[in-house]
Each structure stands twice: as C-alpha cells, then as structure tokens.
C-alpha positions as CSV (number, residue, x, y, z in Angstrom):
1,M,33.9,20.9,34.9
2,N,31.7,21.0,38.0
3,V,28.0,20.8,37.8
4,T,25.4,21.3,40.5
5,L,22.4,19.3,39.9
6,P,19.0,19.8,41.7
7,P,18.0,17.1,44.2
8,A,15.9,15.2,41.8
9,L,18.4,14.9,39.2
10,D,21.3,14.1,41.8
11,A,18.8,11.3,43.0
12,L,18.5,10.0,39.5
13,V,22.2,9.7,39.1
14,A,22.5,7.9,42.4
15,R,20.0,5.5,41.4
16,K,21.7,4.9,37.9
17,L,25.0,4.4,39.8
18,A,23.2,2.0,42.2
19,S,22.0,-0.1,39.2
20,G,25.6,-1.1,38.5
21,L,25.5,-0.1,35.1
22,Y,27.9,3.0,35.6
23,E,31.2,3.3,37.5
24,N,30.8,6.8,38.4
25,A,28.5,9.9,38.0
26,A,30.6,11.0,34.7
27,E,29.8,8.2,32.8
28,V,26.0,8.8,33.6
29,V,26.2,12.3,32.5
30,R,28.1,11.2,29.2
31,E,25.4,8.6,28.5
32,A,22.7,11.1,29.1
33,L,24.4,13.7,26.6
34,R,24.9,11.1,23.9
35,Q,21.2,10.2,24.2
36,M,20.3,13.8,24.1
37,D,22.6,14.4,21.0
38,A,21.0,11.4,19.3
39,R,17.3,12.6,20.1
40,E,18.2,16.1,18.7
41,S,19.6,14.6,15.6
42,A,16.6,12.4,15.0
43,L,14.2,15.3,15.7
44,A,16.2,17.4,13.0
45,G,16.0,14.6,10.5
46,L,12.3,14.3,11.3
47,K,11.8,17.9,10.7
48,R,13.7,17.8,7.4
49,E,11.5,15.0,6.2
50,V,8.4,16.8,7.3
51,A,9.4,19.9,5.3
52,L,10.4,17.7,2.3
53,G,6.7,16.2,2.6
54,F,4.9,19.6,2.7
55,D,7.1,20.8,-0.3
56,Q,5.9,17.7,-2.2
57,L,2.4,18.4,-1.4
58,D,2.6,21.8,-2.4
59,R,4.0,20.6,-5.8
60,G,1.0,18.3,-6.0
61,E,3.1,15.0,-5.6
62,L,1.0,13.1,-3.3
63,V,-0.3,9.4,-3.2
64,E,-3.5,8.7,-1.5
65,M,-3.4,5.6,0.7
66,D,-5.6,4.2,3.6
67,R,-4.1,4.1,7.2
68,E,-2.6,0.5,6.9
69,A,-1.0,1.2,3.8
70,F,0.4,4.6,5.2
71,F,1.9,2.6,8.3
72,Q,3.4,-0.2,6.1
73,H,5.1,2.5,4.0
74,I,6.5,4.3,7.1
75,R,7.8,0.8,8.4
76,S,9.3,0.1,5.0
77,Q,11.2,3.4,5.2
78,R,12.7,2.9,8.4
79,R,16.7,2.9,8.3
80,P,18.4,0.5,10.6
81,A,20.0,2.1,13.7
C-alpha cells in the first residue's frame, strides 16, 4: 500500500523517525492507526455509557450528589487500562 501524505503530516512522520522511537515510517503509521482505533473504541464506550445514563434518568433512577462526590464516583468507576 502506498500513501501520499500532505507536507505537514510527512514532516510529522520525519520528526517521529528522528526521535529514534521508530525504525521506519510504517511503524509510525501503525502506531497512529492503533491509537486512532483505541480512541474510537473509547469514544464508543463513552457514548454507550451516556445513553445508559440518559435511560436511567428517563426512568427516574438518579442519585443527587455534589460536584466532589460526582468526581469521586467517576474516579472509582475507572477501569484499569
């Protein structure tokens, strides 16, 4: 597969190669695609959680809490990566 990049992205690939973290441009592109896939998966999960939350609100299933309690709850719900 051959891909033509605009100059700005070509320069980004060159900078990544110059960092020494990647052996070649294909590695840079593979890593970028993996990160894009992970971001899209995380966003899909977030959208599911939001939809679930709105469904619960519609059913009257809610718990009132202040800002700090809310953020503490969110931190406690995080799953390890």
